[in-house]
N, CA, C and O of each residue as an XYZ file, in Angstrom:
584
protein
N      14.765      6.938    -13.995
C      13.795      6.556    -12.985
C      14.480      6.261    -11.650
O      13.941      6.586    -10.592
N      15.678      5.639    -11.695
C      16.365      5.294    -10.454
C      16.734      6.516     -9.630
O      16.800      6.442     -8.403
N      16.974      7.637    -10.294
C      17.345      8.821     -9.530
C      16.146      9.371     -8.750
O      16.321     10.166     -7.826
N      14.955      8.960     -9.113
C      13.753      9.395     -8.408
C      13.201      8.313     -7.481
O      12.133      8.476     -6.892
N      13.938      7.204     -7.356
C      13.438      6.056     -6.596
C      13.083      6.434     -5.160
O      12.045      6.003     -4.657
N      13.898      7.211     -4.501
C      13.642      7.525     -3.097
C      12.510      8.534     -2.932
O      11.752      8.465     -1.964
N      12.393      9.465     -3.866
C      11.239     10.377     -3.842
C       9.948      9.575     -4.040
O       8.955      9.807     -3.351
N       9.970      8.641     -4.975
C       8.795      7.803     -5.217
C       8.502      6.882     -4.033
O       7.344      6.545     -3.787
N       9.527      6.475     -3.306
C       9.335      5.683     -2.085
C       8.518      6.503     -1.075
O       7.560      6.003     -0.485
N       8.908      7.752     -0.889
C       8.216      8.620      0.063
C       6.774      8.855     -0.395
O       5.852      8.833      0.421
N       6.582      9.077     -1.672
C       5.225      9.292     -2.200
C       4.359      8.058     -1.959
O       3.219      8.178     -1.508
N       4.893      6.871     -2.257
C       4.140      5.642     -2.018
C       3.849      5.482     -0.533
O       2.719      5.176     -0.154
N       4.850      5.685      0.306
C       4.678      5.506      1.752
C       3.606      6.448      2.291
O       2.693      6.011      2.991
N       3.707      7.718      1.977
C       2.739      8.697      2.480
C       1.347      8.393      1.931
O       0.361      8.453      2.665
N       1.267      8.071      0.655
C      -0.037      7.771      0.037
C      -0.699      6.578      0.702
O      -1.888      6.621      1.018
N       0.060      5.519      0.914
C      -0.522      4.301      1.473
C      -0.865      4.506      2.951
O      -1.820      3.909      3.446
N      -0.110      5.331      3.653
C      -0.457      5.655      5.046
C      -1.775      6.420      5.085
O      -2.648      6.117      5.898
N      -1.921      7.409      4.210
C      -3.167      8.193      4.159
C      -4.352      7.287      3.835
O      -5.398      7.382      4.476
N      -4.194      6.412      2.846
C      -5.275      5.485      2.500
C      -5.579      4.574      3.685
O      -6.744      4.309      3.982
N      -4.543      4.098      4.361
C      -4.755      3.249      5.531
C      -5.537      3.963      6.621
O      -6.423      3.372      7.239
N      -5.221      5.219      6.859
C      -5.947      6.002      7.862
C      -7.418      6.130      7.478
O      -8.288      6.073      8.347
N      -7.705      6.303      6.196
C      -9.104      6.439      5.781
C      -9.904      5.160      6.045
O     -11.130      5.211      6.144
N      -9.230      4.025      6.159
C      -9.938      2.782      6.501
C     -10.548      2.876      7.901
O     -11.530      2.195      8.196
N      -9.972      3.712      8.757
C     -10.486      3.891     10.118
C     -11.428      5.093     10.209
O     -12.335      5.114     11.041
N     -11.210      6.087      9.355
C     -12.014      7.303      9.392
C     -13.360      7.106      8.689
O     -14.398      7.521      9.207
N     -13.344      6.479      7.520
C     -14.579      6.221      6.757
C     -14.637      4.747      6.335
O     -14.627      4.449      5.140
N     -14.696      3.841      7.286
C     -14.638      2.416      6.945
C     -15.808      1.942      6.084
O     -15.674      0.987      5.320
N     -16.953      2.609      6.209
C     -18.123      2.159      5.434
C     -17.876      2.211      3.929
O     -18.467      1.436      3.177
N     -17.001      3.125      3.482
C     -16.661      3.195      2.051
C     -16.011      1.893      1.596
O     -16.271      1.412      0.493
N     -15.173      1.334      2.444
C     -14.447      0.113      2.107
C     -15.285     -1.134      2.373
O     -15.197     -2.118      1.638
N     -16.090     -1.088      3.416
C     -16.953     -2.235      3.735
C     -17.858     -2.548      2.540
O     -18.119     -3.713      2.241
N     -18.331     -1.509      1.866
C     -19.227     -1.697      0.712
C     -18.607     -2.536     -0.400
O     -19.317     -3.248     -1.110
N     -17.301     -2.457     -0.554
C     -16.685     -3.148     -1.699
C     -16.093     -4.511     -1.339
O     -15.631     -5.236     -2.220
N     -16.104     -4.862     -0.053
C     -15.619     -6.194      0.332
C     -16.556     -7.230     -0.288
O     -17.772     -7.132     -0.123
N     -16.016     -8.212     -0.993
C     -16.889     -9.231     -1.597
C     -17.772     -9.902     -0.535
O     -17.300    -10.215      0.558
N     -19.040    -10.119     -0.857
C     -19.970    -10.670      0.130
C     -19.597    -12.078      0.613
O     -20.088    -12.520      1.652
N     -18.753    -12.773     -0.113
C     -18.332    -14.118      0.285
C     -17.370    -14.089      1.471
O     -17.180    -15.105      2.139
N     -16.770    -12.946      1.733
C     -15.779    -12.850      2.801
C     -16.455    -12.490      4.125
O     -17.349    -11.644      4.160
N     -16.030    -13.130      5.200
C     -16.632    -12.840      6.508
C     -16.057    -11.568      7.125
O     -14.969    -11.125      6.757
N     -16.789    -10.996      8.054
C     -16.333     -9.864      8.862
C     -15.760     -8.713      8.032
O     -14.594     -8.352      8.197
N     -16.569     -8.137      7.144
C     -16.041     -7.078      6.273
C     -15.423     -5.899      7.032
O     -14.385     -5.377      6.623
N     -16.049     -5.478      8.128
C     -15.475     -4.344      8.867
C     -14.118     -4.729      9.451
O     -13.187     -3.924      9.430
N     -13.997     -5.925      9.963
C     -12.717     -6.390     10.485
C     -11.655     -6.444      9.413
O     -10.501     -6.089      9.654
N     -12.039     -6.891      8.222
C     -11.085     -6.945      7.107
C     -10.647     -5.545      6.689
O      -9.486     -5.327      6.342
N     -11.580     -4.603      6.725
C     -11.246     -3.215      6.385
C     -10.248     -2.654      7.394
O      -9.258     -2.029      7.013
N     -10.509     -2.875      8.672
C      -9.575     -2.395      9.695
C      -8.218     -3.087      9.567
O      -7.175     -2.446      9.700
N      -8.234     -4.377      9.313
C      -6.988     -5.133      9.180
C      -6.169     -4.621      7.996
O      -4.964     -4.404      8.117
N      -6.827     -4.429      6.850
C      -6.091     -3.936      5.680
C      -5.593     -2.512      5.912
O      -4.491     -2.166      5.486
N      -6.393     -1.685      6.581
C      -5.944     -0.322      6.899
C      -4.732     -0.318      7.811
O      -3.795      0.455      7.614
N      -4.759     -1.194      8.816
C      -3.625     -1.316      9.735
C      -2.363     -1.707      8.973
O      -1.298     -1.125      9.180
N      -2.490     -2.703      8.086
C      -1.303     -3.152      7.347
C      -0.856     -2.143      6.301
O       0.325     -2.108      5.953
N      -1.760     -1.328      5.794
C      -1.343     -0.255      4.887
C      -0.505      0.777      5.651
O       0.547      1.208      5.179
N      -0.980      1.161      6.819
C      -0.227      2.127      7.637
C       1.129      1.541      8.021
O       2.161      2.199      7.887
N       1.117      0.312      8.495
C       2.360     -0.354      8.894
C       3.334     -0.468      7.714
O       4.526     -0.202      7.862
N       2.823     -0.861      6.552
C       3.672     -0.991      5.360
C       4.240      0.339      4.913
O       5.408      0.427      4.532
N       3.411      1.379      4.958
C       3.887      2.709      4.566
C       5.001      3.203      5.475
O       6.007      3.739      5.010
N       4.809      3.016      6.778
C       5.858      3.410      7.724
C       7.100      2.542      7.496
O       8.224      3.044      7.478
N       6.884      1.246      7.325
C       8.004      0.320      7.134
C       8.858      0.643      5.921
O      10.068      0.420      5.939
N       8.243      1.165      4.870
C       9.030      1.545      3.684
C      10.080      2.595      4.011
O      11.085      2.729      3.314
N       9.829      3.339      5.089
C      10.726      4.440      5.454
C      11.618      4.105      6.648
O      12.234      4.989      7.242
N      11.678      2.819      6.990
C      12.564      2.346      8.054
C      13.529      1.353      7.393
O      13.187      0.187      7.200
N      14.739      1.821      7.048
C      15.639      1.018      6.222
C      15.817     -0.454      6.607
O      15.775     -1.300      5.713
N      16.013     -0.807      7.868
C      16.240     -2.233      8.155
C      15.031     -3.132      7.833
O      15.192     -4.340      7.655
N      13.845     -2.557      7.760
C      12.652     -3.379      7.480
C      11.964     -3.000      6.169
O      10.896     -3.527      5.859
N      12.558     -2.103      5.408
C      11.875     -1.582      4.225
C      11.604     -2.655      3.165
O      10.560     -2.622      2.514
N      12.523     -3.597      2.985
C      12.281     -4.653      1.995
C      11.129     -5.557      2.447
O      10.280     -5.931      1.638
N      11.099     -5.902      3.716
C       9.997     -6.719      4.238
C       8.677     -5.961      4.111
O       7.651     -6.552      3.772
N       8.698     -4.668      4.380
C       7.489     -3.849      4.248
C       7.019     -3.830      2.793
O       5.819     -3.901      2.526
N       7.953     -3.736      1.863
C       7.592     -3.742      0.439
C       6.940     -5.070      0.055
O       5.950     -5.085     -0.676
N       7.493     -6.187      0.545
C       6.881     -7.492      0.288
C       5.484     -7.557      0.895
O       4.561     -8.102      0.290
N       5.335     -7.000      2.087
C       4.022     -6.982      2.731
C       3.019     -6.175      1.934
O       1.873     -6.598      1.776
N       3.427     -5.019      1.430
C       2.523     -4.216      0.602
C       2.198     -4.925     -0.698
O       1.062     -4.872     -1.170
N       3.187     -5.586     -1.280
C       2.954     -6.352     -2.511
C       1.851     -7.389     -2.258
O       0.913     -7.506     -3.046
N       1.969     -8.132     -1.166
C       0.968     -9.150     -0.825
C      -0.380     -8.499     -0.520
O      -1.422     -9.030     -0.902
N      -0.369     -7.367      0.159
C      -1.613     -6.675      0.489
C      -2.330     -6.203     -0.766
O      -3.553     -6.312     -0.858
N      -1.580     -5.678     -1.738
C      -2.200     -5.213     -2.975
C      -2.879     -6.377     -3.714
O      -3.913     -6.191     -4.356
N      -2.300     -7.552     -3.618
C      -2.939     -8.740     -4.209
C      -4.179     -9.113     -3.405
O      -5.222     -9.432     -3.977
N      -4.066     -9.071     -2.079
C      -5.167     -9.485     -1.208
C      -6.405     -8.604     -1.352
O      -7.526     -9.100     -1.246
N      -6.221     -7.323     -1.589
C      -7.377     -6.425     -1.677
C      -7.935     -6.316     -3.097
O      -8.963     -5.674     -3.315
N      -7.266     -6.936     -4.048
C      -7.727     -6.844     -5.437
C      -9.151     -7.376     -5.631
O      -9.900     -6.799     -6.419
N      -9.558     -8.451     -4.946
C     -10.956     -8.897     -5.101
C     -11.981     -7.815     -4.733
O     -13.062     -7.771     -5.320
N     -11.659     -6.957     -3.785
C     -12.578     -5.866     -3.446
C     -12.685     -4.882     -4.613
O     -13.767     -4.368     -4.899
N     -11.566     -4.622     -5.282
C     -11.591     -3.728     -6.441
C     -12.385     -4.350     -7.591
O     -13.119     -3.661     -8.300
N     -12.226     -5.649     -7.760
C     -13.002     -6.349     -8.797
C     -14.484     -6.295     -8.453
O     -15.314     -6.012     -9.317
N     -14.820     -6.566     -7.192
C     -16.214     -6.517     -6.752
C     -16.812     -5.137     -7.006
O     -17.945     -5.016     -7.473
N     -16.049     -4.115     -6.696
C     -16.505     -2.738     -6.916
C     -16.795     -2.490     -8.395
O     -17.802     -1.874     -8.743
N     -15.906     -2.973     -9.259
C     -16.063     -2.750    -10.700
C     -17.217     -3.564    -11.276
O     -18.039     -3.039    -12.026
N     -17.276     -4.824    -10.930
C     -18.303     -5.709    -11.500
C     -19.700     -5.276    -11.073
O     -20.640     -5.326    -11.866
N     -19.833     -4.855     -9.828
C     -21.148     -4.501     -9.294
C     -21.409     -2.999     -9.275
O     -22.406     -2.545     -8.713
N     -20.511     -2.229     -9.891
C     -20.630     -0.765     -9.951
C     -21.021     -0.175     -8.596
O     -22.011      0.547     -8.475
N     -20.220     -0.499     -7.585
C     -20.476     -0.019     -6.234
C     -19.934      1.400     -6.113
O     -18.771      1.661     -6.421
N     -20.780      2.298     -5.667
C     -20.420      3.711     -5.544
C     -19.577      3.940     -4.295
O     -19.948      3.548     -3.189
N     -18.436      4.583     -4.502
C     -17.555      4.996     -3.413
C     -17.313      6.488     -3.597
O     -16.985      6.943     -4.692
N     -17.478      7.241     -2.521
C     -17.278      8.687     -2.606
C     -15.899      9.018     -3.163
O     -14.901      8.405     -2.783
N     -15.855      9.985     -4.059
C     -14.590     10.445     -4.614
C     -14.143      9.697     -5.860
O     -13.173     10.091     -6.507
N     -14.853      8.607     -6.205
C     -14.507      7.853     -7.414
C     -15.741      7.824     -8.305
O     -16.787      7.324     -7.890
N     -15.638      8.354     -9.525
C     -16.795      8.315    -10.416
C     -17.268      6.875    -10.629
O     -16.460      5.970    -10.838
N     -18.576      6.681    -10.575
C     -19.150      5.342    -10.697
C     -19.516      5.074    -12.152
O     -20.689      5.066    -12.526
N     -18.496      4.858    -12.950
C     -18.676      4.616    -14.378
C     -17.935      3.343    -14.765
O     -16.821      3.106    -14.296
N     -18.540      2.527    -15.613
C     -17.823      1.323    -16.057
C     -16.464      1.657    -16.666
O     -15.513      0.892    -16.501
N     -16.357      2.781    -17.362
C     -15.090      3.156    -17.986
C     -14.040      3.494    -16.941
O     -12.863      3.180    -17.122
N     -14.445      4.123    -15.863
C     -13.497      4.438    -14.790
C     -12.977      3.137    -14.190
O     -11.786      3.012    -13.906
N     -13.876      2.165    -13.998
C     -13.453      0.884    -13.425
C     -12.531      0.118    -14.373
O     -11.590     -0.542    -13.933
N     -12.803      0.208    -15.657
C     -11.954     -0.475    -16.642
C     -10.537      0.081    -16.597
O      -9.568     -0.661    -16.756
N     -10.419      1.365    -16.385
C      -9.105      1.999    -16.301
C      -8.482      1.764    -14.920
O      -7.275      1.553    -14.808
N      -9.308      1.800    -13.877
C      -8.823      1.702    -12.500
C      -8.271      0.323    -12.161
O      -7.265      0.227    -11.457
N      -8.894     -0.736    -12.636
C      -8.447     -2.090    -12.285
C      -6.998     -2.375    -12.688
O      -6.246     -2.914    -11.876
N      -6.583     -2.038    -13.901
C      -5.186     -2.304    -14.264
C      -4.175     -1.446    -13.483
O      -2.991     -1.777    -13.432
N      -4.637     -0.363    -12.886
C      -3.719      0.467    -12.098
C      -3.194     -0.285    -10.884
O      -2.165      0.088    -10.319
N      -3.892     -1.344    -10.477
C      -3.388     -2.167     -9.375
C      -2.037     -2.771     -9.754
O      -1.181     -2.969     -8.891
N      -1.844     -3.062    -11.031
C      -0.555     -3.591    -11.492
C       0.556     -2.563    -11.281
O       1.698     -2.929    -11.003
N       0.226     -1.289    -11.410
C       1.208     -0.233    -11.159
C       1.613     -0.249     -9.684
O       2.793     -0.121     -9.356
N       0.621     -0.407     -8.796
C       0.941     -0.482     -7.368
C       1.796     -1.705     -7.058
O       2.730     -1.626     -6.260
N       1.480     -2.831     -7.684
C       2.280     -4.047     -7.491
C       3.724     -3.811     -7.937
O       4.662     -4.160     -7.220
N       3.900     -3.226     -9.109
C       5.248     -2.962     -9.625
C       5.986     -1.972     -8.725
O       7.186     -2.106     -8.484
N       5.250     -0.983     -8.238
C       5.846      0.034     -7.377
C       6.347     -0.610     -6.084
O       7.474     -0.349     -5.665
N       5.535     -1.437     -5.455
C       5.965     -2.134     -4.232
C       7.113     -3.087     -4.538
O       8.071     -3.173     -3.769
N       7.023     -3.802     -5.655
C       8.069     -4.762     -6.045
C       9.430     -4.083     -6.154
O      10.451     -4.663     -5.784
N       9.440     -2.869     -6.658
C      10.677     -2.102     -6.845
C      11.446     -1.991     -5.530
O      12.677     -1.996     -5.531
N      10.737     -1.893     -4.424
C      11.379     -1.706     -3.125
C      11.678     -3.019     -2.411
O      12.180     -3.008     -1.287
N      11.376     -4.154     -3.048
C      11.765     -5.442     -2.465
C      13.240     -5.727     -2.726
O      13.815     -6.640     -2.133
N      13.836     -4.963     -3.594
C      15.263     -5.103     -3.919
C      16.088     -4.190     -3.015
O      15.595     -3.146     -2.587
N      17.333     -4.561     -2.716
C      18.170     -3.703     -1.864
C      18.329     -2.305     -2.463
O      18.420     -2.134     -3.678
N      18.359     -1.330     -1.587
C      18.535      0.062     -2.004
C      19.910      0.560     -1.584
O      20.579     -0.050     -0.749
N      20.315      1.661     -2.168
C      21.569      2.311     -1.794
C      21.414      2.839     -0.369
O      20.591      3.718     -0.113
N      22.204      2.300      0.549
C      22.070      2.641      1.971
C      22.247      4.133      2.237
O      21.622      4.689      3.140
N      23.081      4.759      1.463
C      23.351      6.180      1.686
C      22.207      7.068      1.200
O      21.985      8.151      1.743
N      21.490      6.615      0.188
C      20.453      7.448     -0.414
C      19.042      7.100      0.037
O      18.115      7.877     -0.193
N      18.859      5.943      0.676
C      17.510      5.485      0.992
C      16.794      6.447      1.930
O      17.336      6.868      2.952
N      15.558      6.786      1.555
C      14.724      7.648      2.391
C      14.446      6.940      3.708
O      14.185      5.737      3.741
N      14.506      7.711      4.801
C      14.331      7.113      6.123
C      13.696      8.110      7.071
O      14.026      9.296      7.046
N      12.782      7.631      7.909
C      12.225      8.496      8.949
C      13.077      8.418     10.215
O      12.857      9.158     11.174
N      14.047      7.514     10.198
C      14.976      7.358     11.317
C      16.339      7.866     10.859
O      16.828      7.442      9.811
N      16.964      8.768     11.623
C      18.310      9.188     11.226
C      19.225      7.959     11.125
O      19.254      7.119     12.024
N      19.944      7.873     10.053
C      20.789      6.691      9.815
C      21.806      6.479     10.940
O      22.232      5.351     11.190
N      22.191      7.553     11.609
C      23.151      7.426     12.710
C      22.542      6.678     13.900
O      23.279      6.178     14.751
N      21.222      6.595     13.971
C      20.553      5.899     15.079
C      20.276      4.427     14.777
O      19.835      3.683     15.653
N      20.532      4.013     13.551
C      20.310      2.617     13.183
C      21.535      1.819     13.609
O      22.642      2.096     13.147
N      21.354      0.830     14.484
C      22.506      0.046     14.954
C      23.269     -0.593     13.798
O      22.677     -1.062     12.826
N      24.581     -0.601     13.922
C      25.453     -1.153     12.881
C      25.126     -2.612     12.585
O      25.274     -3.062     11.448
N      24.671     -3.371     13.624
C      24.347     -4.794     13.419
C      23.216     -4.973     12.413
O      23.108     -6.026     11.784
N      22.371     -3.954     12.257
C      21.247     -4.063     11.325
C      21.640     -3.747      9.884
O      20.837     -3.928      8.970
N      22.857     -3.280      9.678
C      23.287     -2.907      8.326
C      23.228     -4.090      7.352
O      23.024     -3.888      6.155
N      23.398     -5.293      7.837
C      23.361     -6.450      6.926
C      21.951     -6.757      6.440
O      21.778     -7.515      5.486
N      20.934     -6.173      7.090
C      19.547     -6.434      6.707
C      19.070     -5.519      5.594
O      18.009     -5.753      5.015
N      19.824     -4.494      5.288
C      19.392     -3.587      4.233
C      20.521     -3.090      3.479
O      20.344     -2.308      2.545
């Protein structure tokens, strides 16, 4: 699994960026699942989308990748009530079958996302870490941060 760690980092980063973008493109899909007890559902959707995009990009910037992973870990916990609300109230979201069985399977998958983000909270091999910034452009002073 470790030999695929950086490929999986890129997959997680790109996936979470795409999901974050959809929070701005089709926010009504996400607004529907925000628990009614929470204020400003559209604002929360935009905020979570922004942090998903930021976290996805951050995973691919070595000096901040561990902090980004911690941020995504916290975000996955923060949005879990919306997933529970969706499952309990069988709220229809385009692209996801609206079946109790799908929700029963989908809810535990959040643990996979948590574990995936957690994996990147640990230091990575500096030479192998996936980066959108050429390593030669990263100042030497930042090497102690990653």
